C-alpha positions as CSV (number, residue, x, y, z in Angstrom):
1,M,141.1,137.0,146.4
2,K,139.6,133.8,147.7
3,I,141.9,131.3,149.3
4,S,140.9,127.7,148.5
5,K,140.8,125.0,151.2
6,K,143.2,123.0,149.0
7,F,145.8,125.7,149.3
8,I,145.4,125.9,153.1
9,Y,145.8,122.1,153.4
10,R,148.9,122.2,151.3
11,S,150.4,125.0,153.3
12,L,149.8,123.2,156.6
13,L,151.4,120.1,155.1
14,V,154.4,122.1,154.1
15,F,154.7,123.6,157.5
16,L,154.4,120.2,159.2
17,A,157.0,118.8,156.9
18,V,159.4,121.6,157.8
19,C,158.7,121.1,161.5
20,L,159.4,117.3,161.0
21,I,162.6,118.1,159.2
22,I,163.7,120.4,162.0
23,V,162.8,117.8,164.6
24,G,164.6,115.2,162.6
25,C,167.7,117.3,162.4
26,I,167.6,118.1,166.1
27,F,167.1,114.4,166.8
28,A,169.9,113.4,164.5
29,F,172.4,115.9,165.8
30,R,171.2,116.4,169.4
31,Q,174.1,114.6,170.9
32,Q,176.6,116.7,169.0
33,I,174.7,119.8,170.1
34,L,174.7,118.6,173.7
35,D,178.4,117.9,173.6
36,K,179.1,121.5,172.3
37,V,177.0,123.0,175.0
38,I,178.9,121.0,177.7
39,A,182.3,122.0,176.2
40,K,181.2,125.7,176.2
41,A,180.0,125.4,179.8
42,K,183.4,123.8,180.8
43,Q,185.3,126.6,179.2
44,K,183.1,129.3,180.8
45,C,183.4,127.7,184.2
46,Q,187.2,127.6,183.9
47,T,187.8,131.1,182.5
48,E,185.1,133.1,184.4
49,Y,184.8,131.2,187.7
50,Q,188.2,129.5,188.0
51,A,186.5,126.1,188.5
52,E,186.5,122.7,186.8
53,L,183.3,121.1,185.5
54,H,183.5,117.3,185.4
55,L,181.0,114.7,184.2
56,K,181.3,111.1,183.3
57,A,178.6,111.0,180.7
58,A,175.7,113.1,179.3
59,T,173.5,111.3,176.8
60,F,170.0,111.5,175.4
61,T,167.6,108.7,176.4
62,G,164.7,110.2,174.5
63,L,163.8,113.0,172.2
64,T,164.2,115.7,174.9
65,T,165.4,113.5,177.9
66,V,169.0,113.8,179.0
67,E,170.8,111.7,181.5
68,V,173.9,112.9,183.2
69,S,176.1,110.8,185.5
70,E,178.9,111.8,188.0
71,F,178.6,115.5,187.5
72,S,180.6,118.0,189.7
73,I,182.0,121.5,189.9
74,V,185.3,122.0,191.7
75,P,186.7,125.5,192.3
76,M,190.5,125.5,191.8
77,G,192.3,124.9,195.1
78,K,188.9,124.7,197.0
79,D,186.5,122.1,198.2
80,T,184.0,120.6,195.7
81,L,181.1,123.0,195.3
82,I,178.5,120.6,193.9
83,S,178.4,116.9,192.9
84,V,175.6,114.6,191.7
85,D,175.8,110.9,191.0
86,R,172.9,110.8,188.5
87,V,170.4,113.2,187.1
88,E,167.8,112.7,184.4
89,A,165.7,115.6,183.0
90,K,163.1,116.0,180.3
91,A,162.2,119.3,178.7
92,A,158.8,120.2,177.4
93,L,158.9,120.0,173.6
94,F,156.6,122.8,172.5
95,P,158.2,125.6,174.7
96,L,161.6,124.3,173.5
97,F,160.7,125.2,169.9
98,L,159.8,128.8,171.2
99,G,163.2,129.1,172.8
100,N,162.1,128.4,176.4
101,L,163.6,125.6,178.5
102,Q,160.8,124.2,180.6
103,L,161.3,121.0,182.5
104,D,158.6,118.4,182.6
105,F,160.5,115.8,184.6
106,L,163.6,115.7,186.8
107,H,165.0,112.8,188.7
108,L,168.1,113.4,190.8
109,K,169.7,110.7,192.9
110,K,172.4,111.3,195.5
111,G,174.0,114.8,195.3
112,K,175.8,117.2,197.5
113,L,176.1,121.0,197.6
114,Q,178.9,122.3,199.9
115,L,179.3,125.9,201.0
116,I,182.6,126.0,202.8
117,T,184.2,129.1,204.3
118,T,187.7,129.1,205.8
119,A,190.1,131.8,207.0
120,T,191.5,131.9,203.4
121,G,188.1,132.3,201.6
122,S,185.2,130.3,200.4
123,N,184.5,127.7,197.7
124,F,181.6,129.8,196.2
125,E,182.9,133.4,196.2
126,T,183.9,133.4,192.6
127,F,180.4,132.4,191.5
128,L,178.8,135.5,193.2
129,K,180.1,137.8,190.4
130,S,181.9,136.9,187.3
131,K,184.5,139.0,185.5
132,N,182.1,139.7,182.7
133,E,179.4,140.8,185.1
134,V,181.9,143.2,186.8
135,S,182.9,144.8,183.5
136,S,179.3,145.0,182.4
137,V,178.3,146.8,185.6
138,E,181.2,149.2,185.3
139,S,180.4,150.0,181.6
140,S,176.7,150.5,182.0
141,S,174.7,152.9,184.1
142,D,172.5,151.7,186.9
143,S,169.8,154.0,185.6
144,D,169.5,151.7,182.6
145,V,168.4,148.7,184.7
146,N,164.7,147.9,185.0
147,Y,164.5,145.8,188.2
148,A,160.9,144.8,187.6
149,R,161.6,143.5,184.1
150,K,164.8,141.8,185.2
151,L,163.1,140.0,188.2
152,D,160.2,138.9,186.0
153,K,162.7,137.2,183.6
154,L,164.6,135.6,186.4
155,S,161.4,134.3,188.0
156,T,160.2,132.9,184.7
157,V,163.5,131.0,184.2
158,F,163.5,129.7,187.8
159,L,159.9,128.5,187.7
160,N,160.4,126.8,184.3
161,L,163.2,124.9,185.7
162,I,161.0,123.5,188.5
163,P,159.5,120.4,186.8
164,T,155.9,119.3,187.1
165,Q,157.2,115.9,188.0
166,L,160.1,115.9,190.4
167,N,161.8,113.0,192.2
168,L,164.9,114.0,194.3
169,S,166.5,111.7,196.8
170,N,169.5,112.0,199.2
171,F,170.7,115.4,198.3
172,Q,172.8,117.1,200.9
173,V,173.4,120.7,201.6
174,I,176.5,121.2,203.8
175,V,177.3,124.6,205.3
176,N,180.6,125.1,207.1
177,D,181.4,128.6,208.1
178,K,184.7,128.4,210.0
179,G,183.5,125.5,212.1
180,K,179.9,126.6,212.4
181,Q,178.2,123.7,210.6
182,A,174.9,122.6,209.3
183,L,174.1,119.4,207.3
184,I,170.7,119.5,205.6
185,N,169.9,116.1,203.9
186,V,166.9,116.2,201.6
187,R,166.0,112.5,201.9
188,T,163.1,112.9,199.5
189,L,161.5,115.7,197.6
190,A,158.7,114.8,195.2
191,I,156.2,116.7,193.1
192,D,153.5,114.7,191.4
193,D,150.2,115.9,190.1
194,E,150.8,119.3,191.8
195,E,151.3,117.6,195.2
196,L,154.6,118.1,197.0
197,Q,156.0,115.9,199.7
198,S,159.5,116.1,201.3
199,E,161.4,114.8,204.3
200,I,164.6,116.6,205.4
201,A,167.1,115.6,208.0
202,V,168.9,118.5,209.7
203,K,172.1,118.1,211.8
204,T,174.2,120.9,213.3
205,N,176.7,121.2,216.2
206,T,173.8,121.8,218.5
207,F,170.7,119.8,217.4
208,E,169.3,117.1,215.0
209,Q,165.8,117.2,213.5
210,I,163.5,115.8,210.8
211,W,161.5,118.3,208.9
212,T,158.5,117.6,206.7
213,I,157.2,119.8,203.9
214,S,153.8,119.1,202.2
215,G,151.2,120.8,200.1
216,E,150.5,121.9,196.6
217,A,153.0,123.2,194.1
218,D,152.1,124.3,190.6
219,P,155.1,126.0,189.0
220,R,153.4,126.5,185.6
221,D,150.5,128.4,187.2
222,R,152.9,130.2,189.6
223,K,151.1,129.0,192.7
224,A,152.0,127.1,195.9
225,D,150.6,126.3,199.3
226,L,153.2,124.6,201.5
227,V,153.3,123.6,205.2
228,F,156.5,123.1,207.2
229,T,156.4,120.9,210.3
230,T,158.4,118.5,212.5
231,S,157.6,115.8,215.0
232,D,160.1,117.3,217.5
233,P,158.1,118.9,220.4
234,A,160.7,121.8,220.3
235,G,159.4,122.8,216.9
236,V,161.3,123.5,213.7
237,K,164.7,125.0,214.6
238,L,166.7,127.3,212.3
239,P,170.2,125.9,211.8
240,Y,173.4,127.9,211.7
241,F,171.9,131.1,213.0
242,D,172.3,130.0,216.6
243,E,176.0,129.7,216.3
244,R,176.6,132.6,213.8
245,F,174.3,135.2,215.4
246,Q,173.4,133.8,218.9
247,L,169.9,133.6,217.5
248,Q,167.9,130.6,218.7
249,S,164.5,130.4,216.9
250,S,161.9,127.8,216.3
251,F,158.3,127.4,215.3
252,K,155.7,124.7,215.6
253,S,154.5,125.0,212.0
254,A,154.8,127.5,209.1
255,R,152.6,128.0,206.1
256,L,153.6,129.7,202.9
257,Q,151.0,130.4,200.2
258,I,151.9,132.0,196.9
259,E,148.7,133.0,195.1
260,D,150.2,134.9,192.2
261,I,153.5,135.9,190.7
262,D,153.1,138.4,187.8
263,T,153.6,141.8,186.4
264,E,151.1,144.7,186.5
265,E,151.5,148.1,185.0
266,G,155.2,147.5,184.6
267,N,155.7,146.3,188.2
268,F,156.6,142.8,189.3
269,Y,154.7,141.4,192.3
270,I,154.3,138.4,194.5
271,Q,151.3,138.0,196.7
272,G,149.9,135.4,199.0
273,Y,149.5,134.4,202.6
274,S,152.0,133.3,205.3
275,E,151.5,132.0,208.9
276,L,153.8,131.1,211.8
277,V,152.5,129.1,214.7
278,G,154.3,128.9,218.0
279,L,157.2,131.2,217.1
280,R,160.0,131.3,219.7
281,V,163.0,133.7,219.4
282,N,165.9,134.0,221.8
283,Q,168.7,136.5,221.2
284,P,170.5,138.7,223.8
285,K,169.9,141.9,221.9
286,I,166.2,141.2,221.5
287,A,165.2,140.2,225.1
288,V,166.6,138.5,228.2
289,D,164.0,135.7,228.0
290,T,162.6,133.8,225.0
291,V,160.1,135.7,223.0
292,Y,157.0,133.6,222.3
293,I,154.3,134.5,219.8
294,P,151.5,132.0,219.5
295,K,150.4,133.1,216.1
296,L,151.7,135.5,213.4
297,N,150.2,135.7,210.0
298,S,150.1,138.0,207.0
299,S,148.3,138.6,203.7
300,Y,151.2,140.0,201.8
301,K,152.0,141.7,198.5
302,F,155.6,142.5,197.6
303,V,156.1,144.8,194.7
304,V,159.3,145.5,192.7
305,G,159.2,148.4,190.2
306,P,161.7,149.7,187.7
307,K,163.5,151.6,190.4
308,F,161.8,150.7,193.7
309,V,161.0,147.8,196.1
310,A,158.0,147.9,198.4
311,I,155.7,146.1,200.8
312,D,152.4,147.1,199.2
313,S,149.8,149.1,201.3
314,S,147.3,146.3,200.7
315,T,149.4,144.0,203.0
316,T,147.9,143.2,206.4
317,A,149.6,141.5,209.3
318,K,148.5,140.1,212.6
319,I,150.5,139.4,215.8
320,N,148.2,137.4,218.1
321,N,145.2,139.8,218.2
322,I,147.0,142.9,217.0
323,S,146.2,143.7,213.4
324,F,148.2,146.3,211.5
325,K,148.8,147.5,208.0
326,P,152.5,148.1,207.0
327,Y,153.7,150.0,204.0
328,V,157.4,150.1,203.2
329,K,159.0,151.5,200.1
330,L,162.7,152.0,199.1
331,D,162.9,154.3,196.0
332,F,166.2,154.8,194.3
333,E,165.1,156.4,190.9
334,T,166.6,159.8,191.7
335,D,167.6,159.9,195.4
336,T,167.6,157.1,197.9
337,I,164.2,157.6,199.6
338,F,162.8,155.4,202.4
339,D,159.1,155.6,203.3
340,M,157.3,153.7,206.0
341,K,153.7,153.9,207.2
342,V,152.2,151.7,209.9
343,S,148.6,151.8,211.0
344,I,146.7,149.9,213.7
345,P,142.9,150.1,213.1
346,K,140.7,150.8,216.2
347,M,141.0,148.0,218.7
348,Q,140.3,147.5,222.4
349,A,143.2,148.5,224.7
350,Q,142.9,145.4,226.8
351,A,143.1,143.1,223.7
352,F,146.3,145.0,222.7
353,L,147.8,144.5,226.2
354,N,146.8,140.8,226.2
355,S,148.5,140.3,222.8
356,L,151.9,141.7,223.8
357,P,154.6,139.1,224.1
358,V,155.5,138.7,227.8
359,A,159.3,138.6,227.1
360,L,159.1,141.9,225.3
361,F,156.8,143.6,227.8
362,P,157.3,141.8,231.2
363,N,156.2,144.8,233.2
364,T,152.8,145.0,231.6
365,V,151.8,141.6,233.0
366,G,148.6,142.1,235.0
367,M,147.9,145.6,233.5
368,K,144.2,146.4,232.9
369,A,142.8,149.0,230.6
370,S,139.5,150.2,229.2
371,G,138.6,152.0,226.0
372,N,139.8,151.8,222.5
373,F,142.6,153.3,220.4
374,A,143.9,153.6,216.8
375,Y,147.5,154.4,215.8
376,K,149.4,155.8,212.8
377,L,153.1,156.2,212.1
378,N,154.5,158.1,209.1
379,F,158.2,158.1,208.4
380,H,160.0,159.6,205.4
381,F,163.8,159.7,204.9
382,N,165.9,161.0,202.0
383,K,169.5,160.0,202.2
384,N,170.5,163.0,200.2
385,N,168.2,165.5,201.9
386,L,168.5,164.9,205.7
387,K,166.7,168.1,206.6
388,D,163.4,166.8,205.2
389,V,163.1,163.8,207.6
390,V,159.4,163.2,208.5
391,F,158.5,161.4,211.7
392,E,154.8,161.6,212.7
393,S,153.3,159.4,215.4
394,N,149.6,159.8,216.2
395,L,147.5,157.9,218.8
396,D,143.8,158.4,218.5
397,R,142.2,157.6,221.9
398,E,138.6,156.7,222.7
399,N,137.9,156.6,226.4
400,L,141.3,155.1,226.9
401,K,142.2,154.6,230.6
402,I,144.6,152.4,232.6
403,I,142.7,150.8,235.4
404,S,145.4,148.7,236.9
405,Y,149.2,149.0,236.4
406,G,150.1,145.4,237.1
407,K,153.7,144.5,237.6
408,A,155.0,148.0,236.6
409,D,153.4,149.6,239.7
410,I,153.9,153.1,238.2
411,P,152.1,155.0,241.0
412,K,154.9,154.0,243.5
413,I,156.9,157.0,242.1
414,N,154.6,159.3,244.1
415,G,155.8,158.0,247.5
416,V,158.8,156.6,249.3
417,F,160.3,153.7,247.4
418,A,163.6,151.7,247.2
419,Y,165.7,151.9,244.1
420,S,168.6,149.7,243.0
421,A,170.5,150.3,239.8
422,I,171.3,147.3,237.7
423,E,174.8,147.2,236.1
424,N,175.8,144.3,233.8
425,G,172.9,142.3,235.1
426,K,173.9,142.8,238.8
427,R,171.8,144.7,241.3
428,Q,173.7,147.5,243.0
429,R,173.2,148.9,246.5
430,E,169.7,150.0,247.5
431,I,168.8,153.6,247.6
432,I,165.8,154.9,249.5
433,V,164.0,157.7,247.5
434,G,162.5,159.7,250.3
435,P,163.3,161.6,253.6
436,E,164.7,158.4,255.2
437,N,167.7,158.8,253.0
438,P,170.1,161.6,254.4
439,N,171.2,162.3,250.8
440,F,167.7,162.7,249.4
441,T,167.2,166.2,248.1
442,T,163.9,167.9,247.4
443,L,163.5,170.0,244.3
444,A,163.5,173.1,246.4
445,E,166.9,172.2,247.9
446,I,168.6,172.0,244.5
447,A,170.3,175.1,243.1
448,P,168.1,176.6,240.4
449,E,171.1,176.8,238.1
450,L,171.5,173.0,238.2
451,K,167.9,172.4,237.2
452,S,168.3,174.9,234.4
453,A,171.6,173.3,233.2
454,V,170.2,169.8,233.3
455,L,167.0,170.8,231.4
456,T,169.1,172.8,228.9
457,S,171.4,169.9,228.0
458,E,169.1,167.0,228.5
459,D,165.5,168.0,227.8
460,P,164.6,171.7,227.3
461,S,160.9,171.0,226.7
462,F,160.5,168.7,229.6
463,F,157.6,170.7,231.3
464,S,155.7,171.0,228.1
465,H,156.0,167.6,226.2
466,K,154.2,164.4,226.9
467,G,157.2,162.1,227.2
468,F,158.4,162.3,223.6
469,V,159.9,165.1,221.4
470,T,159.3,164.4,217.7
471,E,162.1,166.9,216.7
472,A,164.6,165.1,219.0
473,F,163.7,161.8,217.3
474,K,164.3,163.4,213.9
475,Q,167.6,164.8,214.9
476,S,168.7,161.5,216.4
477,I,167.9,159.7,213.1
478,V,170.0,162.2,211.2
479,K,172.8,162.0,213.7
480,N,172.8,158.2,213.8
481,F,172.8,158.0,210.0
482,K,175.8,160.4,209.7
483,T,177.9,158.6,212.3
484,K,176.8,155.1,211.0
485,K,175.9,154.0,214.6
486,F,173.5,154.6,217.4
487,S,175.2,157.7,218.8
488,R,172.1,159.6,219.8
489,G,168.8,158.2,221.1
490,G,166.6,161.3,221.5
491,S,165.7,160.2,225.1
492,T,163.8,162.7,227.2
493,I,164.1,163.0,231.0
494,S,160.8,161.0,231.1
495,M,162.3,158.2,229.2
496,Q,165.5,158.2,231.3
497,L,163.4,158.2,234.4
498,V,161.3,155.2,233.3
499,K,164.4,153.3,232.2
500,N,166.0,153.8,235.7
501,V,163.0,153.3,238.0
502,F,161.0,150.6,236.3
503,L,163.4,148.9,233.8
504,T,167.0,147.8,233.5
505,R,169.9,149.2,231.5
506,Q,170.2,146.1,229.4
507,K,170.7,147.1,225.7
508,T,167.8,145.1,224.3
509,L,165.0,145.8,221.9
510,A,162.5,144.6,224.6
511,R,163.7,147.3,227.0
512,K,163.4,150.1,224.5
513,L,159.9,149.0,223.4
514,E,158.7,148.7,227.0
515,E,160.3,152.1,227.8
516,I,158.2,153.7,225.1
517,L,155.0,152.1,226.3
518,L,155.5,153.0,230.0
519,V,156.5,156.5,229.2
520,Y,153.3,157.0,227.3
521,I,151.3,155.6,230.3
522,L,153.2,157.7,232.8
523,E,152.8,161.0,230.9
524,N,149.2,160.6,229.7
525,N,147.4,159.3,232.7
526,R,148.1,162.0,235.3
527,I,149.9,159.6,237.5
528,V,152.5,162.0,238.8
529,S,153.4,165.7,238.4
530,K,156.3,166.9,236.3
531,S,158.0,168.4,239.4
532,R,157.9,165.1,241.2
533,M,159.3,163.3,238.1
534,L,162.2,165.8,238.0
535,E,162.8,165.4,241.7
536,V,163.0,161.6,241.5
537,Y,165.2,161.9,238.4
538,F,167.7,164.1,240.3
539,N,167.8,161.6,243.2
540,I,168.3,158.3,241.3
541,I,170.5,159.0,238.2
542,E,174.1,157.8,238.2
543,W,176.5,160.7,238.6
544,G,179.8,158.8,238.9
545,P,181.3,155.5,240.0
546,N,178.8,154.2,242.6
547,V,177.5,157.7,242.9
548,Y,173.7,158.0,242.7
549,G,171.6,161.1,243.1
550,I,172.5,164.8,243.4
551,G,173.0,164.6,247.2
552,E,175.9,162.2,246.8
553,A,177.2,163.8,243.6
554,S,177.5,167.4,245.0
555,R,179.6,166.1,247.9
556,F,181.6,163.6,245.7
557,Y,182.8,166.3,243.4
558,F,182.6,169.6,245.4
559,Q,182.1,168.7,249.1
560,K,179.0,170.9,249.3
561,S,175.2,170.6,249.3
562,P,173.2,170.8,246.1
563,A,171.9,174.2,247.1
564,N,175.3,175.8,247.2
565,L,176.6,174.8,243.8
566,T,177.9,177.5,241.5
567,V,176.7,177.8,237.9
568,D,179.9,176.4,236.5
569,E,179.7,173.4,238.9
570,C,176.1,172.9,237.8
571,I,177.0,172.9,234.2
572,F,179.8,170.4,234.8
573,L,177.4,168.0,236.6
574,A,174.8,168.4,233.8
575,G,177.5,167.6,231.2
576,I,178.6,164.3,232.7
577,I,175.1,162.8,232.9
578,P,175.4,160.9,229.5
579,S,178.7,159.2,230.6
580,P,179.2,159.7,234.4
581,K,181.8,157.0,234.9
582,K,184.0,158.7,232.2
583,F,184.0,162.1,233.9
584,N,187.8,161.9,234.5
585,W,188.5,161.9,230.7
586,Q,187.4,165.5,230.6
587,F,190.6,166.5,232.5
588,N,194.1,166.9,231.3
589,S,197.3,165.9,233.0
590,Q,197.3,169.0,235.1
591,G,193.8,168.2,236.5
592,E,192.2,171.0,234.4
593,L,189.2,170.7,232.1
594,K,190.2,170.1,228.5
595,P,189.6,173.0,226.0
596,Y,186.7,171.2,224.2
597,V,184.9,170.6,227.6
598,R,185.3,174.3,228.5
599,K,183.8,175.3,225.1
600,Q,180.8,172.9,225.7
601,H,180.3,174.5,229.1
602,E,180.4,178.0,227.7
603,F,177.9,177.0,225.0
604,I,175.5,175.6,227.7
605,K,175.9,178.8,229.7
606,S,175.1,181.0,226.7
607,L,172.0,178.9,226.0
608,M,170.8,179.4,229.6
609,I,171.4,183.2,229.3
610,R,169.5,183.4,226.0
611,R,166.6,181.5,227.4
612,G,166.5,183.6,230.6
613,L,167.4,180.7,232.8
614,Y,170.5,182.4,234.3
615,R,170.8,186.2,235.0
616,S,173.7,186.4,237.5
617,A,175.9,189.5,237.3
618,D,178.9,187.3,236.4
619,S,177.2,185.7,233.5
620,L,179.0,188.1,231.1
621,G,182.4,187.0,232.4
622,G,182.5,183.7,230.4
623,Y,183.4,180.4,232.0
624,G,184.7,180.7,235.5
625,G,186.0,177.2,235.9
626,I,185.6,174.5,238.6
627,R,187.8,172.8,241.2
628,I,187.2,169.2,242.1
629,S,187.8,168.9,245.9
630,G,185.8,165.8,246.9
631,P,186.6,162.1,246.6
632,A,186.4,162.5,242.8
633,S,189.8,164.1,242.8
634,G,191.3,160.7,243.4
635,Y,189.9,159.5,240.1
636,I,191.4,162.5,238.3
637,K,194.8,161.5,239.6
638,I,194.3,158.1,238.1
639,A,193.4,159.9,234.8
640,K,196.7,161.7,234.8
641,E,198.5,158.4,234.4
642,V,196.5,157.3,231.4
643,D,195.6,160.7,229.9
644,S,197.9,160.1,226.9
645,T,195.5,157.6,225.5
646,A,192.5,159.9,225.7
647,V,191.4,161.7,222.5
648,D,190.9,165.4,222.8
649,S,187.5,165.4,221.1
650,L,183.9,165.1,222.1
651,E,183.3,161.6,223.5
652,I,180.0,160.3,222.1
653,E,178.2,157.7,224.2
654,E,176.6,155.1,222.1
655,F,172.8,154.9,222.2
656,E,171.6,152.5,224.9
657,F,168.7,150.4,223.8
């Protein structure tokens, strides 16, 4: 059947007529429709969020242009959440016919968003989850939620609400968290012809700054390329975090480039490029001094699947001259599974050392190296199957050699040197590690049972490993997850030695990172023998209040030399190494070891027997007990007075960073 042109023309005319009628109806009744929408929004705001929505007027000034004046949302009994003097918005007509709200134009003048938290609550908490959302979550299964699809819909709505023409002026964001305050005043924010310009004034209890944001923004094509800067020589500072988390951070400039936001094979992804120049971070748990990184950049790809979130393996990052490829995935489809892989392609060892931030690695200053290396880390963790933890760390060396040790001066451990413990940032008395010290004890002068007891409890594979024990790391990860805190660190004797001789006891990320690096250098460059390492370890570690080294410890507790200690005395001394200043907690009000401590000692002795480390005739007689006869007995008398507050269970020392 042949369709005539006349029929097609008539059909088009009918369609256009219907469209005009619809447009006419919408135009004629648009104010009534708007009024009903506002009334519904007021009702929902009141019933679901316990807040009042106020506005003086909301009228159409064009076919799809709405002007609203004196708009505000006020939670009941709380500070005003948001208020705007005047806002004018225009929606795109064609998408509106398809059911999509897409803004072409938005003009907002003088507004305020307040996020206020007091001792009695906040003015925004009811908006975080409505009653309907709670019941919906309770009535439906998490397995029905497709996070990729949900995020794709949310991003579409969000980007459609960003107009292609934006003119915003004098909009304030006020954060007040129990006195910790930040005022962010967006003086201007404009988007015109895909060009974005903004000036933002920031004022907190600690600083004032002017930020500028400029670049390209195309919400319809889902792309952006923005640069954040300030004229302040101190750089762009992050507000609120300095007061809330003691985190002072700033950067000279930042660039955020979004190249694409889309879905692919059912997965939602965002990819682009980011760069920070002149990053400075100061936080007591990170490092003592300010960490400075001249340049940090990344070509990133974030992926969200139906049941997972990930940093894609195509992501590359660079800190100064150190390039690496991170891969991180959290999968919760069946179990909660965390996977992480990090690889550093082959690079020059000296370039790596030169790129390390000084505040994180102060002891590597002046260190020289030759050769190349490549590195790979593989970590797998299943919350519901802790036995299958995977921790693989592999360093591929190519003529790698340390030529000069710089500030660390690692070879000093082979000779006589002075050691001073640092407690709470204060240097303690100086101890000479060598014959000049009357308490110095060579390895040959230490009872064999003490060496066996310390190795059994602290580091059984000390003479065979290269500084690290993978299985110990895996066990510490499982233990820390179960206890919900850093209760076990997996430290070897090599790591404890480096921490004591070359570093401090400050619980910082910097100290732990430097500890790992120096242990590797110590163990893999034939600097010192294992026997010498163990000898130094015995002579410097803390064994009680102001008690350092086995020479002082054996007399402090038992008034005898290290060579004459009994096996039970050796096991006692080995057992207090993790918490030497708390040794008196192990005794009851009669000055006897508590039952749980005796069981620990019996367990260590049985391990020594099974491993052939102790073959004395009395080894079958169980635990023989000890008697504190030295100055330590005075501390036990003090313990008697406060013993009622001690818990008769294993005291776990929190992991020291």
